[in-house]
C-alpha positions as CSV (number, residue, x, y, z in Angstrom):
1,X,-1.2,17.4,-1.5
2,X,-3.3,16.2,-4.5
3,X,-6.1,13.9,-3.6
4,X,-7.8,10.9,-5.2
5,X,-11.0,8.9,-4.7
6,X,-11.2,5.4,-3.5
7,X,-14.6,3.8,-4.1
8,X,-17.5,6.0,-3.1
9,X,-16.8,9.2,-1.2
10,X,-13.4,8.2,0.3
11,X,-10.9,11.0,-0.5
12,X,-7.3,10.4,0.3
13,X,-4.0,12.0,-0.6
14,X,-2.4,10.6,-3.8
15,X,0.5,9.5,-1.6
16,X,-0.1,8.4,1.9
17,X,2.1,6.7,4.5
18,X,2.7,3.1,5.2
19,X,3.5,2.8,8.9
20,X,4.8,-0.8,8.9
21,X,8.4,0.4,8.7
22,X,8.0,2.1,12.1
23,X,7.9,-1.1,14.1
24,X,11.1,-2.9,15.2
25,X,12.1,-5.9,13.1
26,X,11.3,-4.4,9.7
27,X,14.3,-2.4,8.7
28,X,16.2,-3.1,11.9
29,X,15.6,-1.6,15.3
30,X,13.8,1.7,15.9
31,X,12.6,3.4,19.0
32,X,9.1,5.0,19.5
33,X,10.4,8.5,19.6
34,X,11.9,8.3,16.2
35,X,8.8,6.5,14.9
36,X,6.5,9.2,16.2
37,X,8.7,11.9,14.7
38,X,8.3,10.2,11.3
39,X,4.6,9.9,11.7
40,X,4.3,13.6,12.6
41,X,6.4,14.6,9.6
42,X,4.1,12.6,7.3
43,X,1.0,14.2,8.7
44,X,2.4,17.7,8.7
45,X,3.5,17.2,5.0
46,X,0.0,16.1,3.9
47,X,0.2,12.3,4.0
48,X,-2.9,12.1,6.1
49,X,-3.8,8.6,4.9
50,X,-2.0,6.4,7.4
51,X,-1.9,2.7,6.8
52,X,-1.2,0.2,9.6
53,X,-2.3,-3.3,10.7
54,X,-2.9,-5.2,13.9
55,X,-0.1,-7.5,12.8
56,X,2.7,-4.9,12.5
57,X,4.9,-5.1,15.6
58,X,4.1,-7.1,18.8
59,X,0.8,-6.8,20.5
60,X,-0.6,-4.0,18.3
61,X,2.6,-1.9,18.6
62,X,2.1,-0.2,15.2
63,X,-1.5,0.6,15.7
64,X,-0.8,2.1,19.1
65,X,2.0,4.3,17.5
66,X,-0.5,5.6,15.0
67,X,-3.1,6.2,17.7
68,X,-0.7,8.4,19.6
69,X,0.3,10.3,16.5
70,X,-3.2,11.2,15.4
71,X,-4.4,12.2,18.9
72,X,-5.7,15.7,18.7
73,X,-5.9,15.7,14.9
74,X,-8.2,12.7,14.3
75,X,-10.6,14.6,12.0
76,X,-7.9,15.3,9.4
77,X,-6.6,11.7,9.1
78,X,-7.9,8.7,7.1
79,X,-6.9,5.7,9.3
80,X,-6.6,2.4,7.6
81,X,-5.8,-0.9,9.3
82,X,-6.1,-4.6,8.7
83,X,-7.0,-7.9,10.4
84,X,-6.6,-11.6,10.1
85,X,-2.9,-12.2,10.9
86,X,-2.7,-11.3,14.6
87,X,-4.8,-14.3,15.6
88,X,-6.2,-14.4,19.2
89,X,-4.6,-17.0,21.4
90,X,-6.3,-20.3,21.3
91,X,-7.8,-19.7,17.9
92,X,-7.1,-21.9,14.8
93,X,-5.1,-20.7,11.9
94,X,-4.6,-21.7,8.3
95,X,-1.6,-21.5,6.0
96,X,-1.3,-18.8,3.3
97,X,1.8,-19.6,1.3
98,X,4.2,-16.7,0.5
99,X,7.4,-16.3,-1.5
100,X,9.6,-15.2,1.4
101,X,12.0,-17.5,3.2
102,X,9.6,-18.2,6.0
103,X,7.2,-19.8,3.5
104,X,3.8,-19.0,4.9
105,X,1.6,-16.7,6.9
106,X,-1.0,-17.9,9.3
107,X,-4.5,-16.5,8.7
108,X,-7.9,-16.6,10.4
109,X,-10.7,-14.4,8.9
110,X,-13.6,-16.4,10.3
111,X,-16.7,-14.2,10.6
112,X,-17.2,-14.8,14.3
113,X,-13.8,-13.1,14.9
114,X,-14.1,-10.1,12.7
115,X,-15.8,-7.8,15.2
116,X,-13.3,-8.9,17.9
117,X,-10.4,-7.9,15.6
118,X,-12.0,-4.5,14.9
119,X,-12.7,-3.7,18.6
120,X,-9.1,-4.6,19.5
121,X,-7.8,-2.3,16.7
122,X,-10.1,0.5,17.9
123,X,-8.6,0.3,21.3
124,X,-5.1,0.3,20.0
125,X,-5.8,3.3,17.8
126,X,-7.7,5.0,20.5
127,X,-10.5,6.0,18.2
128,X,-14.2,5.2,17.8
129,X,-14.2,4.4,14.1
130,X,-11.8,3.0,11.5
131,X,-12.0,4.8,8.1
132,X,-10.8,2.0,5.9
133,X,-10.8,-1.6,7.2
134,X,-9.1,-4.4,5.3
135,X,-9.1,-8.2,5.4
136,X,-5.3,-8.5,5.4
137,X,-5.2,-11.9,3.5
138,X,-7.9,-14.2,2.2
139,X,-8.4,-17.1,4.6
140,X,-8.2,-20.3,2.5
141,X,-10.7,-21.9,4.9
142,X,-13.3,-19.2,4.7
143,X,-15.3,-18.1,1.6
144,X,-14.5,-14.4,1.0
145,X,-18.3,-13.7,0.9
146,X,-18.5,-14.8,4.6
147,X,-15.7,-12.6,5.7
148,X,-17.1,-9.6,3.7
149,X,-20.5,-10.2,5.3
150,X,-19.0,-9.9,8.8
151,X,-17.1,-6.8,7.7
152,X,-20.4,-5.3,6.4
153,X,-21.9,-5.6,9.9
154,X,-19.1,-3.4,11.2
155,X,-20.2,-0.6,8.8
156,X,-23.8,-1.1,10.0
157,X,-22.6,-0.8,13.6
158,X,-20.8,2.4,12.9
159,X,-17.4,0.9,13.8
160,X,-16.0,1.1,10.2
161,X,-16.7,3.6,7.4
162,X,-15.3,1.8,4.3
163,X,-14.3,-1.7,3.5
164,X,-11.1,-2.9,1.8
165,X,-9.4,-6.1,0.8
166,X,-5.7,-6.7,0.7
167,X,-3.7,-9.2,-1.4
168,X,-6.7,-10.5,-3.4
169,X,-7.4,-11.7,-6.9
170,X,-10.0,-10.2,-9.3
171,X,-12.4,-13.0,-8.6
172,X,-12.1,-12.5,-4.8
173,X,-12.7,-8.8,-5.3
174,X,-15.8,-9.4,-7.4
175,X,-17.3,-11.9,-4.9
176,X,-16.7,-9.7,-1.9
177,X,-18.0,-6.5,-3.7
178,X,-21.3,-8.4,-4.5
179,X,-21.8,-8.7,-0.7
180,X,-20.9,-5.1,0.2
181,X,-19.2,-2.3,-1.8
182,X,-15.4,-2.4,-1.5
183,X,-13.7,1.0,-1.5
184,X,-10.1,-0.2,-2.1
185,X,-7.9,-3.2,-2.7
186,X,-4.4,-3.0,-1.3
187,X,-2.0,-5.1,-3.4
188,X,1.7,-4.9,-4.2
189,X,2.3,-2.7,-7.2
190,X,5.5,-1.0,-8.3
191,X,8.0,-0.8,-11.2
192,X,9.3,-4.2,-10.2
193,X,6.0,-5.9,-9.4
194,X,3.3,-5.3,-11.9
195,X,-0.3,-5.3,-10.8
196,X,-2.4,-8.3,-12.0
197,X,-4.2,-7.0,-15.2
198,X,-7.4,-8.9,-14.3
199,X,-7.5,-7.2,-10.9
200,X,-7.0,-3.8,-12.4
201,X,-9.7,-4.5,-14.9
202,X,-12.1,-5.6,-12.1
203,X,-11.2,-2.5,-10.0
204,X,-12.0,-0.2,-13.0
205,X,-15.3,-1.9,-13.7
206,X,-16.4,-1.8,-10.1
207,X,-15.2,1.7,-9.3
208,X,-12.7,0.4,-6.7
209,X,-9.5,2.2,-5.8
210,X,-6.1,0.5,-5.6
211,X,-3.7,1.2,-2.7
212,X,-0.3,0.2,-3.8
213,X,1.8,-1.3,-1.0
214,X,5.6,-1.5,-1.4
215,X,5.4,1.1,-4.2
216,X,9.2,1.5,-3.9
217,X,9.9,-2.2,-4.0
218,X,10.8,-2.4,-0.3
219,X,13.2,0.4,-0.8
220,X,14.9,-1.1,-3.9
221,X,13.5,1.6,-6.2
222,X,15.2,4.3,-4.3
223,X,18.4,3.2,-5.9
224,X,20.2,3.3,-2.6
225,X,20.1,-0.3,-1.4
226,X,23.5,-2.0,-1.9
227,X,23.4,-4.3,1.1
228,X,21.2,-5.1,4.1
229,X,22.0,-4.6,7.8
230,X,21.3,-6.9,10.6
231,X,17.7,-7.4,11.7
232,X,16.4,-6.3,8.3
233,X,13.3,-8.4,7.3
234,X,14.3,-8.1,3.6
235,X,16.9,-10.9,4.3
236,X,13.8,-13.1,3.9
237,X,13.1,-11.7,0.4
238,X,14.8,-13.6,-2.5
239,X,15.2,-10.4,-4.5
240,X,17.5,-9.0,-1.8
241,X,19.9,-11.9,-1.6
242,X,23.4,-10.6,-2.2
243,X,23.7,-12.0,-5.8
244,X,20.1,-11.0,-6.8
245,X,20.4,-7.5,-5.4
246,X,23.6,-6.9,-7.4
247,X,22.0,-8.2,-10.6
248,X,18.8,-6.3,-10.0
249,X,20.7,-3.0,-9.4
250,X,22.6,-3.5,-12.6
251,X,19.4,-4.0,-14.6
252,X,17.6,-1.1,-12.9
253,X,20.4,1.4,-14.0
254,X,18.5,2.8,-17.0
255,X,15.6,3.9,-14.7
256,X,18.1,5.5,-12.3
257,X,19.8,7.3,-15.2
258,X,16.4,8.6,-16.5
259,X,15.6,10.0,-13.1
260,X,18.9,11.8,-13.1
261,X,18.2,13.3,-16.5
262,X,14.8,14.5,-15.3
263,X,16.4,16.1,-12.2
264,X,14.4,14.0,-9.7
265,X,15.2,11.0,-7.5
266,X,14.6,7.4,-8.5
267,X,12.0,7.1,-5.7
268,X,10.1,10.1,-7.1
269,X,10.2,8.7,-10.6
270,X,8.9,5.4,-9.3
271,X,6.0,7.0,-7.4
272,X,5.1,9.4,-10.2
273,X,5.1,6.6,-12.7
274,X,2.8,4.5,-10.5
275,X,0.3,7.4,-10.1
276,X,0.1,7.7,-13.9
277,X,-1.0,4.0,-14.3
278,X,-4.6,4.4,-12.9
279,X,-6.6,7.4,-11.9
280,X,-7.7,5.7,-8.7
281,X,-4.4,4.3,-7.5
282,X,-2.7,5.8,-4.5
283,X,0.7,4.9,-3.0
284,X,1.7,4.3,0.6
285,X,5.5,4.4,0.8
286,X,7.0,4.2,4.3
287,X,10.1,5.9,5.6
288,X,11.7,6.6,9.0
289,X,13.4,9.8,7.8
290,X,11.4,13.1,7.6
291,X,13.5,14.3,4.6
292,X,12.8,11.1,2.7
293,X,9.1,11.4,3.5
294,X,9.0,14.9,2.1
295,X,10.9,13.7,-1.0
296,X,8.4,10.9,-1.6
297,X,5.4,13.2,-1.2
298,X,6.7,15.7,-3.7
299,X,6.3,13.0,-6.4
300,X,2.5,13.6,-6.2
301,X,3.0,16.9,-8.0
302,X,5.1,15.4,-10.9
303,X,3.6,15.2,-14.3
304,X,5.4,12.8,-16.6
305,X,5.4,13.4,-20.4
306,X,4.0,10.6,-22.5
307,X,7.5,10.2,-24.1
308,X,9.0,9.7,-20.6
309,X,6.3,7.1,-19.8
310,X,7.1,5.3,-23.0
311,X,10.8,5.3,-22.2
312,X,10.1,3.9,-18.8
313,X,7.9,1.1,-20.2
314,X,10.5,0.2,-22.7
315,X,13.2,0.0,-20.0
316,X,10.9,-2.0,-17.7
317,X,10.1,-4.4,-20.5
318,X,13.8,-5.4,-20.5
319,X,14.1,-5.4,-16.7
320,X,13.8,-9.1,-15.7
321,X,13.9,-9.0,-11.9
322,X,15.7,-11.9,-10.2
323,X,14.0,-13.4,-7.2
324,X,10.5,-13.4,-5.9
325,X,8.5,-11.0,-3.6
326,X,6.2,-11.8,-0.8
327,X,3.3,-13.0,-3.0
């Protein structure tokens, strides 16, 4: 697996693995045996950058899954997790508006709670250090500098190696980075959700990597999503309503056709395209199927000709997606 640098001295695979899909309630039910099989397949295939969060699943379910999967091979894995959404009982929370049907997430990133969050994640992951630790969302009631300062204390204490920010603006990145170097920002970025140009500019100037979540558009860019099953969280996403999904699939046809002509899958084209956008961007697609995991990881070796990239950009310029995403 080809590697890339995030910030200073954090080397990760060009394509890692987003573990959120392995908890029940994301793409419907799943048992732990199947989830652990998927994690093992990802690690064995080279996706040794595993991304999770204390908010995925109930009571740290996803982190505990990851902890079991990396047991005995911890030294080869870059473990990333996040905090701020799984708020301890009795603590206040503040609203972070989102574009999904449920309308908001509840956040608490107060400095006094940051170490408590980290220690809980360390227990869930059954490890003594977190390689990359993110504030999951900016708390609207807490200056980002204060959250970043508490995170910096975790580095000083040896509990965390590198700091990250998730779902931030360029201004928030600059302000946090002034407190302590940020290795990576994790924001949504894919063929159907462009990155904020100002955020990309700030990342380039500061030497910060970008970890692209939902690089396959919650599965849409695989070209295989025609309808959603019961218990699929994408029912909350406007882009996946029945009418919008049909329209978006029609509009995406030129990209699927190009992948066919190139002899690769639409998912591989979407991931390869993303990796060509910034030398320090990495993708963290998730899948429950070992064969799909291997397919996704193969995209790291694809080199797209400039003419191909130009055709993709031309097609995307006319691809007006119907419906919003999470943010």
